[in-house]
ChimeraX commands (.cxc) that place a marker at each C-alpha (Angstrom):
marker #1 position -121.55,76.54,-42.61 radius 0.5
marker #1 position -119.75,74.38,-40.66 radius 0.5
marker #1 position -116.54,74.89,-39.30 radius 0.5
marker #1 position -113.43,72.98,-40.35 radius 0.5
marker #1 position -113.30,70.89,-37.50 radius 0.5
marker #1 position -111.28,67.80,-38.63 radius 0.5
marker #1 position -108.69,69.21,-40.89 radius 0.5
marker #1 position -108.36,71.95,-38.21 radius 0.5
marker #1 position -107.31,69.19,-35.51 radius 0.5
marker #1 position -105.17,67.73,-38.05 radius 0.5
marker #1 position -103.42,71.10,-38.64 radius 0.5
marker #1 position -103.04,71.64,-35.04 radius 0.5
marker #1 position -101.38,68.40,-34.92 radius 0.5
marker #1 position -99.22,68.67,-37.31 radius 0.5
marker #1 position -97.83,72.59,-36.44 radius 0.5
marker #1 position -97.12,71.06,-32.47 radius 0.5
marker #1 position -96.13,67.74,-33.54 radius 0.5
marker #1 position -98.15,65.66,-31.40 radius 0.5
marker #1 position -100.32,62.48,-31.61 radius 0.5
marker #1 position -103.78,62.82,-31.13 radius 0.5
marker #1 position -103.21,60.45,-27.53 radius 0.5
marker #1 position -101.04,63.46,-26.48 radius 0.5
marker #1 position -103.13,66.26,-27.70 radius 0.5
marker #1 position -106.56,64.56,-26.24 radius 0.5
marker #1 position -104.11,64.14,-22.63 radius 0.5
marker #1 position -103.50,67.78,-23.48 radius 0.5
marker #1 position -106.71,68.73,-23.58 radius 0.5
marker #1 position -108.80,66.66,-21.39 radius 0.5
marker #1 position -110.88,64.46,-23.55 radius 0.5
marker #1 position -110.78,60.56,-24.71 radius 0.5
marker #1 position -108.63,60.01,-27.77 radius 0.5
marker #1 position -111.72,58.78,-29.55 radius 0.5
marker #1 position -113.04,61.58,-28.94 radius 0.5
marker #1 position -110.40,63.31,-31.13 radius 0.5
marker #1 position -110.31,60.49,-33.27 radius 0.5
marker #1 position -113.92,60.58,-34.61 radius 0.5
marker #1 position -113.83,64.54,-35.28 radius 0.5
marker #1 position -110.47,63.95,-36.82 radius 0.5
marker #1 position -111.94,61.83,-39.43 radius 0.5
marker #1 position -115.38,63.78,-39.82 radius 0.5
marker #1 position -117.77,61.42,-37.97 radius 0.5
marker #1 position -119.20,63.15,-35.40 radius 0.5
marker #1 position -120.37,66.82,-34.88 radius 0.5
marker #1 position -118.14,68.05,-32.01 radius 0.5
marker #1 position -119.75,69.68,-29.29 radius 0.5
marker #1 position -119.21,73.22,-28.07 radius 0.5
marker #1 position -117.11,72.33,-25.50 radius 0.5
marker #1 position -114.54,70.23,-27.65 radius 0.5
marker #1 position -114.44,73.19,-30.42 radius 0.5
marker #1 position -113.40,75.45,-27.43 radius 0.5
marker #1 position -111.21,73.27,-25.89 radius 0.5
marker #1 position -109.29,72.80,-29.03 radius 0.5
marker #1 position -109.05,76.28,-30.17 radius 0.5
marker #1 position -108.76,77.34,-26.90 radius 0.5
marker #1 position -105.28,75.19,-26.59 radius 0.5
marker #1 position -104.31,75.97,-30.00 radius 0.5
marker #1 position -103.77,79.66,-29.39 radius 0.5
marker #1 position -102.45,79.30,-26.12 radius 0.5
marker #1 position -99.48,77.44,-27.94 radius 0.5
marker #1 position -99.08,80.34,-30.20 radius 0.5
marker #1 position -101.05,78.95,-33.58 radius 0.5
marker #1 position -102.94,81.66,-34.75 radius 0.5
marker #1 position -105.08,79.40,-37.28 radius 0.5
marker #1 position -107.37,81.92,-38.75 radius 0.5
marker #1 position -104.45,83.85,-39.74 radius 0.5
marker #1 position -102.55,81.27,-41.30 radius 0.5
marker #1 position -106.02,80.33,-43.21 radius 0.5
marker #1 position -105.53,84.14,-44.31 radius 0.5
marker #1 position -102.22,83.65,-45.55 radius 0.5
marker #1 position -103.01,80.18,-47.43 radius 0.5
marker #1 position -106.71,81.80,-49.14 radius 0.5
marker #1 position -104.11,84.83,-50.49 radius 0.5
marker #1 position -102.38,82.53,-51.93 radius 0.5
marker #1 position -104.67,80.19,-54.09 radius 0.5
marker #1 position -107.74,83.19,-54.74 radius 0.5
marker #1 position -108.02,83.07,-58.26 radius 0.5
marker #1 position -106.75,86.49,-60.31 radius 0.5
marker #1 position -109.45,88.87,-60.31 radius 0.5
marker #1 position -110.89,87.63,-57.06 radius 0.5
marker #1 position -110.72,89.00,-53.85 radius 0.5
marker #1 position -110.96,87.61,-50.15 radius 0.5
marker #1 position -112.87,89.14,-48.19 radius 0.5
marker #1 position -113.87,88.66,-44.69 radius 0.5
marker #1 position -117.03,89.20,-42.39 radius 0.5
marker #1 position -117.18,89.00,-38.63 radius 0.5
marker #1 position -120.60,87.61,-37.63 radius 0.5
marker #1 position -121.93,87.30,-33.87 radius 0.5
marker #1 position -123.31,84.24,-34.85 radius 0.5
marker #1 position -124.24,81.75,-37.54 radius 0.5
marker #1 position -125.09,83.00,-41.43 radius 0.5
marker #1 position -128.28,80.42,-42.07 radius 0.5
marker #1 position -129.00,80.27,-45.93 radius 0.5
marker #1 position -128.05,82.71,-48.39 radius 0.5
marker #1 position -126.07,86.00,-48.13 radius 0.5
marker #1 position -128.80,88.92,-47.97 radius 0.5
marker #1 position -128.42,92.34,-48.15 radius 0.5
marker #1 position -131.10,92.98,-45.38 radius 0.5
marker #1 position -128.78,91.00,-42.89 radius 0.5
marker #1 position -127.97,94.00,-40.93 radius 0.5
marker #1 position -129.54,97.19,-39.03 radius 0.5
marker #1 position -130.70,100.36,-41.92 radius 0.5
marker #1 position -128.23,102.71,-39.10 radius 0.5
marker #1 position -125.29,101.07,-40.21 radius 0.5
marker #1 position -122.92,102.91,-41.90 radius 0.5
marker #1 position -124.42,102.87,-45.37 radius 0.5
marker #1 position -127.85,101.69,-44.45 radius 0.5
marker #1 position -129.00,98.26,-44.52 radius 0.5
marker #1 position -126.20,96.09,-46.76 radius 0.5
marker #1 position -124.22,93.05,-46.33 radius 0.5
marker #1 position -120.48,94.33,-44.87 radius 0.5
marker #1 position -117.08,92.78,-45.33 radius 0.5
marker #1 position -113.51,94.02,-44.27 radius 0.5
marker #1 position -110.22,93.47,-45.77 radius 0.5
marker #1 position -108.24,91.14,-43.00 radius 0.5
marker #1 position -108.99,88.69,-40.60 radius 0.5
marker #1 position -107.65,91.03,-37.68 radius 0.5
marker #1 position -110.31,93.84,-38.92 radius 0.5
marker #1 position -113.53,91.39,-38.91 radius 0.5
marker #1 position -112.86,89.80,-35.54 radius 0.5
marker #1 position -111.92,92.84,-33.76 radius 0.5
marker #1 position -115.83,93.69,-34.52 radius 0.5
marker #1 position -117.14,90.61,-33.20 radius 0.5
marker #1 position -114.77,89.81,-30.27 radius 0.5
marker #1 position -117.01,90.95,-27.79 radius 0.5
marker #1 position -120.04,88.42,-28.63 radius 0.5
marker #1 position -119.26,84.99,-27.19 radius 0.5
marker #1 position -120.94,82.94,-30.28 radius 0.5
marker #1 position -118.81,85.08,-32.94 radius 0.5
marker #1 position -117.19,84.11,-35.69 radius 0.5
marker #1 position -115.24,84.87,-38.84 radius 0.5
marker #1 position -116.31,83.94,-42.17 radius 0.5
marker #1 position -114.07,84.08,-45.45 radius 0.5
marker #1 position -115.66,84.99,-48.91 radius 0.5
marker #1 position -114.00,84.73,-52.37 radius 0.5
marker #1 position -115.29,88.00,-54.15 radius 0.5
marker #1 position -115.52,88.53,-58.02 radius 0.5
marker #1 position -116.29,91.54,-59.15 radius 0.5
marker #1 position -117.11,91.21,-62.43 radius 0.5
marker #1 position -119.89,93.13,-64.14 radius 0.5
marker #1 position -120.61,94.99,-60.98 radius 0.5
marker #1 position -120.77,99.00,-60.58 radius 0.5
marker #1 position -119.15,99.75,-57.57 radius 0.5
marker #1 position -119.39,103.43,-55.71 radius 0.5
marker #1 position -115.55,104.32,-53.92 radius 0.5
marker #1 position -115.61,106.79,-51.18 radius 0.5
marker #1 position -112.46,108.29,-49.20 radius 0.5
marker #1 position -112.53,110.04,-45.89 radius 0.5
marker #1 position -113.85,113.51,-47.36 radius 0.5
marker #1 position -116.89,115.35,-46.77 radius 0.5
marker #1 position -119.01,113.18,-48.70 radius 0.5
marker #1 position -118.19,110.18,-46.82 radius 0.5
marker #1 position -119.01,112.09,-43.81 radius 0.5
marker #1 position -122.68,113.70,-44.65 radius 0.5
marker #1 position -123.66,109.72,-46.29 radius 0.5
marker #1 position -122.45,108.22,-42.63 radius 0.5
marker #1 position -124.39,110.82,-40.62 radius 0.5
marker #1 position -127.24,110.65,-43.49 radius 0.5
marker #1 position -127.69,106.76,-42.66 radius 0.5
marker #1 position -127.16,106.89,-39.10 radius 0.5
marker #1 position -129.78,109.15,-39.04 radius 0.5
marker #1 position -128.22,112.17,-37.95 radius 0.5
marker #1 position -128.83,114.47,-40.87 radius 0.5
marker #1 position -132.98,114.86,-39.67 radius 0.5
marker #1 position -132.66,118.92,-40.07 radius 0.5
marker #1 position -130.37,118.65,-43.53 radius 0.5
marker #1 position -132.08,115.61,-45.43 radius 0.5
marker #1 position -133.83,117.60,-47.70 radius 0.5
marker #1 position -131.58,119.67,-49.09 radius 0.5
marker #1 position -130.41,119.26,-52.57 radius 0.5
marker #1 position -126.91,118.13,-51.67 radius 0.5
marker #1 position -127.56,115.73,-49.41 radius 0.5
marker #1 position -130.53,113.96,-51.77 radius 0.5
marker #1 position -127.73,113.93,-54.49 radius 0.5
marker #1 position -124.93,112.31,-51.94 radius 0.5
marker #1 position -127.85,109.28,-50.99 radius 0.5
marker #1 position -128.99,108.47,-54.57 radius 0.5
marker #1 position -125.23,108.40,-55.66 radius 0.5
marker #1 position -125.10,106.14,-52.68 radius 0.5
marker #1 position -127.48,103.49,-54.17 radius 0.5
marker #1 position -126.47,103.86,-57.27 radius 0.5
marker #1 position -124.31,100.70,-57.54 radius 0.5
marker #1 position -123.94,97.04,-56.83 radius 0.5
marker #1 position -121.48,97.47,-54.04 radius 0.5
marker #1 position -119.67,100.35,-51.88 radius 0.5
marker #1 position -115.79,100.47,-50.76 radius 0.5
marker #1 position -115.18,102.90,-48.31 radius 0.5
marker #1 position -113.21,103.55,-44.84 radius 0.5
marker #1 position -114.77,102.07,-41.41 radius 0.5
marker #1 position -117.00,104.56,-39.71 radius 0.5
marker #1 position -117.06,102.93,-36.07 radius 0.5
marker #1 position -119.19,104.22,-32.91 radius 0.5
marker #1 position -116.24,106.24,-31.46 radius 0.5
marker #1 position -115.54,107.76,-35.39 radius 0.5
marker #1 position -119.40,108.53,-35.37 radius 0.5
marker #1 position -119.05,110.71,-32.31 radius 0.5
marker #1 position -116.92,112.82,-34.21 radius 0.5
marker #1 position -118.84,112.63,-37.08 radius 0.5
marker #1 position -121.99,113.96,-34.84 radius 0.5
marker #1 position -119.67,116.70,-33.26 radius 0.5
marker #1 position -119.63,118.07,-36.98 radius 0.5
marker #1 position -123.24,118.04,-37.61 radius 0.5
marker #1 position -123.66,119.70,-34.30 radius 0.5
marker #1 position -121.55,122.82,-35.06 radius 0.5
marker #1 position -119.22,121.62,-32.87 radius 0.5
marker #1 position -115.88,121.40,-35.33 radius 0.5
marker #1 position -115.40,122.38,-38.86 radius 0.5
marker #1 position -115.67,119.29,-41.65 radius 0.5
marker #1 position -111.58,119.85,-41.86 radius 0.5
marker #1 position -111.36,118.90,-38.77 radius 0.5
marker #1 position -113.24,116.01,-38.53 radius 0.5
marker #1 position -111.68,115.15,-41.77 radius 0.5
marker #1 position -108.48,114.66,-40.26 radius 0.5
marker #1 position -109.23,113.42,-37.07 radius 0.5
marker #1 position -111.30,110.60,-38.87 radius 0.5
marker #1 position -107.90,110.10,-40.82 radius 0.5
marker #1 position -106.57,110.21,-37.14 radius 0.5
marker #1 position -108.52,106.55,-36.09 radius 0.5
marker #1 position -107.93,104.67,-39.46 radius 0.5
marker #1 position -109.66,100.83,-38.97 radius 0.5
marker #1 position -109.46,100.27,-42.97 radius 0.5
marker #1 position -111.94,99.77,-45.52 radius 0.5
marker #1 position -115.41,98.20,-45.85 radius 0.5
marker #1 position -117.16,96.38,-48.65 radius 0.5
marker #1 position -120.68,96.95,-48.69 radius 0.5
marker #1 position -122.59,94.55,-51.02 radius 0.5
marker #1 position -126.28,96.15,-51.65 radius 0.5
marker #1 position -127.78,94.57,-54.25 radius 0.5
marker #1 position -128.92,91.30,-54.84 radius 0.5
marker #1 position -126.77,90.30,-57.83 radius 0.5
marker #1 position -123.56,91.38,-55.71 radius 0.5
marker #1 position -124.32,89.06,-53.02 radius 0.5
marker #1 position -124.54,86.69,-55.76 radius 0.5
marker #1 position -121.18,87.01,-56.68 radius 0.5
marker #1 position -119.94,86.02,-53.11 radius 0.5
marker #1 position -118.89,82.52,-52.33 radius 0.5
marker #1 position -118.52,81.57,-48.28 radius 0.5
marker #1 position -115.38,79.42,-47.87 radius 0.5
marker #1 position -114.45,79.12,-44.77 radius 0.5
marker #1 position -115.72,79.99,-41.07 radius 0.5
marker #1 position -112.99,80.14,-38.15 radius 0.5
marker #1 position -114.60,78.91,-34.64 radius 0.5
marker #1 position -112.91,82.07,-32.25 radius 0.5
marker #1 position -112.04,80.66,-28.82 radius 0.5
marker #1 position -112.71,83.27,-25.57 radius 0.5
marker #1 position -108.83,83.52,-25.08 radius 0.5
marker #1 position -108.30,84.91,-28.38 radius 0.5
marker #1 position -111.53,87.19,-28.18 radius 0.5
marker #1 position -110.02,88.65,-25.14 radius 0.5
marker #1 position -106.74,88.78,-27.04 radius 0.5
marker #1 position -108.42,90.98,-29.78 radius 0.5
marker #1 position -110.52,92.83,-27.15 radius 0.5
marker #1 position -107.21,94.25,-25.77 radius 0.5
marker #1 position -105.53,95.16,-28.93 radius 0.5
marker #1 position -108.77,97.32,-29.43 radius 0.5
marker #1 position -108.72,99.37,-26.16 radius 0.5
marker #1 position -105.17,100.06,-26.68 radius 0.5
marker #1 position -105.72,101.00,-30.46 radius 0.5
marker #1 position -108.77,103.06,-28.90 radius 0.5
marker #1 position -106.53,104.70,-26.39 radius 0.5
marker #1 position -104.12,105.80,-29.37 radius 0.5
marker #1 position -106.47,107.18,-31.86 radius 0.5
marker #1 position -108.60,109.18,-29.06 radius 0.5
marker #1 position -105.03,111.05,-28.44 radius 0.5
marker #1 position -104.63,111.47,-32.31 radius 0.5
marker #1 position -107.86,112.61,-32.35 radius 0.5
marker #1 position -107.16,115.67,-29.60 radius 0.5
marker #1 position -103.86,116.72,-31.44 radius 0.5
marker #1 position -105.92,116.68,-34.90 radius 0.5
marker #1 position -108.86,118.99,-33.66 radius 0.5
marker #1 position -106.49,121.40,-32.33 radius 0.5
marker #1 position -104.04,121.31,-34.92 radius 0.5
marker #1 position -107.02,122.18,-37.67 radius 0.5
marker #1 position -109.09,124.29,-35.44 radius 0.5
marker #1 position -110.13,127.30,-37.45 radius 0.5
marker #1 position -109.52,125.36,-40.75 radius 0.5
marker #1 position -112.58,124.33,-43.18 radius 0.5
marker #1 position -116.23,125.18,-42.87 radius 0.5
marker #1 position -118.78,124.29,-40.58 radius 0.5
marker #1 position -121.90,122.05,-41.20 radius 0.5
marker #1 position -124.35,125.20,-41.51 radius 0.5
marker #1 position -121.68,127.17,-44.00 radius 0.5
marker #1 position -122.20,123.87,-46.03 radius 0.5
marker #1 position -125.91,123.22,-46.02 radius 0.5
marker #1 position -127.06,126.62,-46.32 radius 0.5
marker link #1:1,2 radius 0.2
marker link #1:2,3 radius 0.2
marker link #1:3,4 radius 0.2
marker link #1:4,5 radius 0.2
marker link #1:5,6 radius 0.2
marker link #1:6,7 radius 0.2
marker link #1:7,8 radius 0.2
marker link #1:8,9 radius 0.2
marker link #1:9,10 radius 0.2
marker link #1:10,11 radius 0.2
marker link #1:11,12 radius 0.2
marker link #1:12,13 radius 0.2
marker link #1:13,14 radius 0.2
marker link #1:14,15 radius 0.2
marker link #1:15,16 radius 0.2
marker link #1:16,17 radius 0.2
marker link #1:17,18 radius 0.2
marker link #1:18,19 radius 0.2
marker link #1:19,20 radius 0.2
marker link #1:20,21 radius 0.2
marker link #1:21,22 radius 0.2
marker link #1:22,23 radius 0.2
marker link #1:23,24 radius 0.2
marker link #1:24,25 radius 0.2
marker link #1:25,26 radius 0.2
marker link #1:26,27 radius 0.2
marker link #1:27,28 radius 0.2
marker link #1:28,29 radius 0.2
marker link #1:29,30 radius 0.2
marker link #1:30,31 radius 0.2
marker link #1:31,32 radius 0.2
marker link #1:32,33 radius 0.2
marker link #1:33,34 radius 0.2
marker link #1:34,35 radius 0.2
marker link #1:35,36 radius 0.2
marker link #1:36,37 radius 0.2
marker link #1:37,38 radius 0.2
marker link #1:38,39 radius 0.2
marker link #1:39,40 radius 0.2
marker link #1:40,41 radius 0.2
marker link #1:41,42 radius 0.2
marker link #1:42,43 radius 0.2
marker link #1:43,44 radius 0.2
marker link #1:44,45 radius 0.2
marker link #1:45,46 radius 0.2
marker link #1:46,47 radius 0.2
marker link #1:47,48 radius 0.2
marker link #1:48,49 radius 0.2
marker link #1:49,50 radius 0.2
marker link #1:50,51 radius 0.2
marker link #1:51,52 radius 0.2
marker link #1:52,53 radius 0.2
marker link #1:53,54 radius 0.2
marker link #1:54,55 radius 0.2
marker link #1:55,56 radius 0.2
marker link #1:56,57 radius 0.2
marker link #1:57,58 radius 0.2
marker link #1:58,59 radius 0.2
marker link #1:59,60 radius 0.2
marker link #1:60,61 radius 0.2
marker link #1:61,62 radius 0.2
marker link #1:62,63 radius 0.2
marker link #1:63,64 radius 0.2
marker link #1:64,65 radius 0.2
marker link #1:65,66 radius 0.2
marker link #1:66,67 radius 0.2
marker link #1:67,68 radius 0.2
marker link #1:68,69 radius 0.2
marker link #1:69,70 radius 0.2
marker link #1:70,71 radius 0.2
marker link #1:71,72 radius 0.2
marker link #1:72,73 radius 0.2
marker link #1:73,74 radius 0.2
marker link #1:74,75 radius 0.2
marker link #1:75,76 radius 0.2
marker link #1:76,77 radius 0.2
marker link #1:77,78 radius 0.2
marker link #1:78,79 radius 0.2
marker link #1:79,80 radius 0.2
marker link #1:80,81 radius 0.2
marker link #1:81,82 radius 0.2
marker link #1:82,83 radius 0.2
marker link #1:83,84 radius 0.2
marker link #1:84,85 radius 0.2
marker link #1:85,86 radius 0.2
marker link #1:86,87 radius 0.2
marker link #1:87,88 radius 0.2
marker link #1:88,89 radius 0.2
marker link #1:89,90 radius 0.2
marker link #1:90,91 radius 0.2
marker link #1:91,92 radius 0.2
marker link #1:92,93 radius 0.2
marker link #1:93,94 radius 0.2
marker link #1:94,95 radius 0.2
marker link #1:95,96 radius 0.2
marker link #1:96,97 radius 0.2
marker link #1:97,98 radius 0.2
marker link #1:98,99 radius 0.2
marker link #1:99,100 radius 0.2
marker link #1:100,101 radius 0.2
marker link #1:101,102 radius 0.2
marker link #1:102,103 radius 0.2
marker link #1:103,104 radius 0.2
marker link #1:104,105 radius 0.2
marker link #1:105,106 radius 0.2
marker link #1:106,107 radius 0.2
marker link #1:107,108 radius 0.2
marker link #1:108,109 radius 0.2
marker link #1:109,110 radius 0.2
marker link #1:110,111 radius 0.2
marker link #1:111,112 radius 0.2
marker link #1:112,113 radius 0.2
marker link #1:113,114 radius 0.2
marker link #1:114,115 radius 0.2
marker link #1:115,116 radius 0.2
marker link #1:116,117 radius 0.2
marker link #1:117,118 radius 0.2
marker link #1:118,119 radius 0.2
marker link #1:119,120 radius 0.2
marker link #1:120,121 radius 0.2
marker link #1:121,122 radius 0.2
marker link #1:122,123 radius 0.2
marker link #1:123,124 radius 0.2
marker link #1:124,125 radius 0.2
marker link #1:125,126 radius 0.2
marker link #1:126,127 radius 0.2
marker link #1:127,128 radius 0.2
marker link #1:128,129 radius 0.2
marker link #1:129,130 radius 0.2
marker link #1:130,131 radius 0.2
marker link #1:131,132 radius 0.2
marker link #1:132,133 radius 0.2
marker link #1:133,134 radius 0.2
marker link #1:134,135 radius 0.2
marker link #1:135,136 radius 0.2
marker link #1:136,137 radius 0.2
marker link #1:137,138 radius 0.2
marker link #1:138,139 radius 0.2
marker link #1:139,140 radius 0.2
marker link #1:140,141 radius 0.2
marker link #1:141,142 radius 0.2
marker link #1:142,143 radius 0.2
marker link #1:143,144 radius 0.2
marker link #1:144,145 radius 0.2
marker link #1:145,146 radius 0.2
marker link #1:146,147 radius 0.2
marker link #1:147,148 radius 0.2
marker link #1:148,149 radius 0.2
marker link #1:149,150 radius 0.2
marker link #1:150,151 radius 0.2
marker link #1:151,152 radius 0.2
marker link #1:152,153 radius 0.2
marker link #1:153,154 radius 0.2
marker link #1:154,155 radius 0.2
marker link #1:155,156 radius 0.2
marker link #1:156,157 radius 0.2
marker link #1:157,158 radius 0.2
marker link #1:158,159 radius 0.2
marker link #1:159,160 radius 0.2
marker link #1:160,161 radius 0.2
marker link #1:161,162 radius 0.2
marker link #1:162,163 radius 0.2
marker link #1:163,164 radius 0.2
marker link #1:164,165 radius 0.2
marker link #1:165,166 radius 0.2
marker link #1:166,167 radius 0.2
marker link #1:167,168 radius 0.2
marker link #1:168,169 radius 0.2
marker link #1:169,170 radius 0.2
marker link #1:170,171 radius 0.2
marker link #1:171,172 radius 0.2
marker link #1:172,173 radius 0.2
marker link #1:173,174 radius 0.2
marker link #1:174,175 radius 0.2
marker link #1:175,176 radius 0.2
marker link #1:176,177 radius 0.2
marker link #1:177,178 radius 0.2
marker link #1:178,179 radius 0.2
marker link #1:179,180 radius 0.2
marker link #1:180,181 radius 0.2
marker link #1:181,182 radius 0.2
marker link #1:182,183 radius 0.2
marker link #1:183,184 radius 0.2
marker link #1:184,185 radius 0.2
marker link #1:185,186 radius 0.2
marker link #1:186,187 radius 0.2
marker link #1:187,188 radius 0.2
marker link #1:188,189 radius 0.2
marker link #1:189,190 radius 0.2
marker link #1:190,191 radius 0.2
marker link #1:191,192 radius 0.2
marker link #1:192,193 radius 0.2
marker link #1:193,194 radius 0.2
marker link #1:194,195 radius 0.2
marker link #1:195,196 radius 0.2
marker link #1:196,197 radius 0.2
marker link #1:197,198 radius 0.2
marker link #1:198,199 radius 0.2
marker link #1:199,200 radius 0.2
marker link #1:200,201 radius 0.2
marker link #1:201,202 radius 0.2
marker link #1:202,203 radius 0.2
marker link #1:203,204 radius 0.2
marker link #1:204,205 radius 0.2
marker link #1:205,206 radius 0.2
marker link #1:206,207 radius 0.2
marker link #1:207,208 radius 0.2
marker link #1:208,209 radius 0.2
marker link #1:209,210 radius 0.2
marker link #1:210,211 radius 0.2
marker link #1:211,212 radius 0.2
marker link #1:212,213 radius 0.2
marker link #1:213,214 radius 0.2
marker link #1:214,215 radius 0.2
marker link #1:215,216 radius 0.2
marker link #1:216,217 radius 0.2
marker link #1:217,218 radius 0.2
marker link #1:218,219 radius 0.2
marker link #1:219,220 radius 0.2
marker link #1:220,221 radius 0.2
marker link #1:221,222 radius 0.2
marker link #1:222,223 radius 0.2
marker link #1:223,224 radius 0.2
marker link #1:224,225 radius 0.2
marker link #1:225,226 radius 0.2
marker link #1:226,227 radius 0.2
marker link #1:227,228 radius 0.2
marker link #1:228,229 radius 0.2
marker link #1:229,230 radius 0.2
marker link #1:230,231 radius 0.2
marker link #1:231,232 radius 0.2
marker link #1:232,233 radius 0.2
marker link #1:233,234 radius 0.2
marker link #1:234,235 radius 0.2
marker link #1:235,236 radius 0.2
marker link #1:236,237 radius 0.2
marker link #1:237,238 radius 0.2
marker link #1:238,239 radius 0.2
marker link #1:239,240 radius 0.2
marker link #1:240,241 radius 0.2
marker link #1:241,242 radius 0.2
marker link #1:242,243 radius 0.2
marker link #1:243,244 radius 0.2
marker link #1:244,245 radius 0.2
marker link #1:245,246 radius 0.2
marker link #1:246,247 radius 0.2
marker link #1:247,248 radius 0.2
marker link #1:248,249 radius 0.2
marker link #1:249,250 radius 0.2
marker link #1:250,251 radius 0.2
marker link #1:251,252 radius 0.2
marker link #1:252,253 radius 0.2
marker link #1:253,254 radius 0.2
marker link #1:254,255 radius 0.2
marker link #1:255,256 radius 0.2
marker link #1:256,257 radius 0.2
marker link #1:257,258 radius 0.2
marker link #1:258,259 radius 0.2
marker link #1:259,260 radius 0.2
marker link #1:260,261 radius 0.2
marker link #1:261,262 radius 0.2
marker link #1:262,263 radius 0.2
marker link #1:263,264 radius 0.2
marker link #1:264,265 radius 0.2
marker link #1:265,266 radius 0.2
marker link #1:266,267 radius 0.2
marker link #1:267,268 radius 0.2
marker link #1:268,269 radius 0.2
marker link #1:269,270 radius 0.2
marker link #1:270,271 radius 0.2
marker link #1:271,272 radius 0.2
marker link #1:272,273 radius 0.2
marker link #1:273,274 radius 0.2
marker link #1:274,275 radius 0.2
marker link #1:275,276 radius 0.2
marker link #1:276,277 radius 0.2
marker link #1:277,278 radius 0.2
marker link #1:278,279 radius 0.2
marker link #1:279,280 radius 0.2
marker link #1:280,281 radius 0.2
marker link #1:281,282 radius 0.2
marker link #1:282,283 radius 0.2
marker link #1:283,284 radius 0.2
view
């Protein structure tokens, strides 16, 4: 899917109240270049994409957020708007084997609930972009998780931290249930959160400490599509270009949120010390 560049140029000019000549002069390109792009006659170069979108962001136009609001207003009843942060381009059909096997819930197509959430995970990649998807869940079976022991153990299993216990009846049951569905709705666990889960698996903290530490670093929910019939209910509707200055902006936010989250974890770890059960008590 290409960027909706010709529409975006018109939108940027409309918001700023500038002509093609004025915009071309501001970003240092010829007016004819913008004119052809605005009419959809030419495919914009990477250089032109960066110039236009970075200029918009520098002028406080949050195009991705604006599009999110407009799509949310127009989404059909019974449908949900989801977001996928991609390190590159989605080529061809969406597949359940597009991700690594050691993600939170193994292989699947991973999406989030907001533009901010999606971009925060790919802001460190030069060619990243955010896809908007229309999801119709009719006829599909969902498995929902919350921040609890089942969720922690499921993530630990798929991230390869439960080899010692993989044949335990509780773990086999948890894994089977995680695949008895078409898609999963669950809290996101980034690498920082997995380090906390790993502390629980290593016997350093209890399940109660782990649960509250993870709740303190809440990143929102993810939708993980694990069946072919589920991804067929996903429709790509928009692709947003992420200029360098916007990537830097979200990287700064993520850094600050990480620092705050780490402080919350320290407090939660102390507050719930001695409460709950250790991993070897649970998986006897």
